C-alpha positions, 0 to 999 in steps of 0.5 A: 518523473518517468519522462526525466529518467528516460531523457538522462538514458537517452543523453547518456547521463545515464547508463541503464545497463550499467545501473541495472547491473550495479543494482544486481551485482551490489543487491546484497550490500545495499539491501542489508541496511534496510531489508527492503527485499526479500529476492532480486530478479536476475531475468530483468538483465534480459530485458535492459538492453531492448528498453534502452534502445527503444529509448534512444531511437524514440520508440520507448514505452511509458516504463522503459529504463524505469526501476520497479520494485513489486510487493511479494504478495503479487504473483511475477511469473517464475519469482519467489512469491512468498507474501512475507511467510515461511509457508510460502517460503520457497514458492515461485509463481507460475503466472503473472498477475494482470498488473504485472502483465501491464507493468511488463507490456509497458516496458517496466523493469521489475528489479525484485520483490519487496518485504512485507508484513507475513500475508500483509497483516501488520502496520510495522513491517515487524512480522515478516519471516524474513526479518524486519524492514527499517525505515531509510530516514531512521533506521531505528524506527519502522517503516510502516506496514504491511508495504513497508519494503515497497516504500523503503525501497522507493524512499531509500532510492533503490528503485524509481517506483514500487507496487504495494496493496492496501487492505486498512492503509498499508500503502498509505500509512508507509508511505507517510512514515517514509516520506513518499507519496502512496495511492490507494485506488478505488476498490476493483479500479486495480484488478486483484487477479494474482494478488495473494488474497488477505481480505478480498472485499478490502485489498487494492493494488496501488502505486508508491512513488516519490512524486503523484506524477509517477504515481498517476503514470502507473495507476493509468497503466494498471487500472481497468476492468479485468475478465479475471476479476469479477470485482473490477471495474472501470473509473473515470476518465479525467484528462483536465489538468487542475490548478489552484484556481480550480481548487478554490472552486472545491470545498474542502472537508476536514472531519472533526473526528480525525483530531481527537485526543491521542494524536500527535501534537506535531502532526495535528499542528503541521495539518492545522497549519496547511488548512490555514495556508489553504484558507490564506490562498482562498480555498473554502474549508469546511469542517464536516462530521463522518460520525461512525469514525469511531467504530471503523477499527472495531468493525474492520478487525471483524471483517477482515479476520473473517475473511482471513480465515476464510482465505487462508484455509487453502494453506494446508501444506499437502498441495504446496507450502513448506512441510513439516517432516514429523514422524509422529504425524499420524492422521490428517488433523495432526498434519494440518495442525503441525504444518499450519502452526509452524507455517504461520507467524504469531499475528496471521495465527491471532487473525485467523482464530479471531476471524474463525471465532466470529464466523462460528455458530452463534456468533455469525449474527452477534459480530460479523452480520453486525460489523457489515451493517456498521460498514454500510454506515460508514460508507453512508457517512462519506456519500453524506459528506461528499454531498457537501465537499468535493475533497476530504483532508485529513492526516495519514496517520495519528503518529510519526514512524515509532521505534522497533517493539514500541507497539508489537507486544500491544496488538490494540495499540498497533491496530489503532495505528490505521485509524485514519486510513481503515475507513477509506477501505471499508468504503471503498474509496480512493485515497492518497498520501502526500509527504507534508513536512517532517517533525522536530526529529526529522520524521515525515508527517503525511497528508490524506486526501479522499474523494468519491469512488471512481473519481480516482484520476480527478483525485491524482490531478488534484493532489498534483496541486496540493504537492506543488504547495507543500515543496516537501523536498525544497 
């Protein structure tokens, strides 16, 4: 936890300056194995001494001494911000995103930018222009995506905490695969100003850490309404610390739609065992139904590509981006075709084409408008459920981390990896993935907890109680 790290720095058990120097000097060697980072931040050395001085004089800021990694679609002034794409391979941000301003003001030491699926489009971190990210628990398996670089950096111990973005589970799914904690806030609870947009009505920035307390600390720093983001909101201030007796006063809902045919048997068994443990402690468990869960993936894969098609239209390689030096380009149309064709990867092109199709004349009402109506029904399912229960418990993913190449040639199979996380994005509600246990092969299994919108801080407090019952690292 952050306070423990600061205490060790204060007592000279950790030499902060040496620790940062070692990270930067050995960066290539350490990163080579898992490829979690796209770039490092040498400028952080200018801040380390001040951070150490504040700690040792009892004037420390909340994030003094804490090594932080930032997903490469979040802008940090002066650093590469590629979004994992060839299109932006040389782009350096000209300003800080709102979350980065807050991280810096709290004394955080940003050591580098993490690898990710290109423009956050993927569930395995196999689509990055900068190569695949490897799961530090099993190097032959994916870390999940699209925030796999951030989760791998935390799980491997390269950093203390990281920021990711979550559009369909891109924080929670890789957190589940890598055995760390990943938190997706309520939509709008964290400013998106300075986040390279993928799907504007779904994107959320959130923290990844080894424990809930550190996620909570980061969330408290980065959350809040922002004048630069019209969709940003304030969420409930919840100071009460919860314990197991408080949890017993809740009714916890377990949706039957999350235990359908196709779920990994070990995932199902371990989730059910934990539910049984809760019952034995006197926690009230109730089976509920989220009727429209089966429509979440098709609904998402209409709305998201439509917004991708719009958001990525700006990348014309005229104002910025990598350019194709082709003497045969004779007009603007050729320039667009060749530069966008060369700059975007296969998965990005697939989603742009799909989005353009569903927005085209004659198909808008048939697909996009209908998907928005289904999205409203999914939100209503949660609203109705929360009239009966205070918390919803599910698996984070239907399976554990899979091998490289296992699903990359089958887009539908890959998309189904997010089947348990997508509904929360469509509903705009907060959700967290906690490492529950490991399967017989030592691969992590994640537990997902969900609450009503704006109850982010309460969800984090309750998650600490669940974390104490799990003892994943014991």
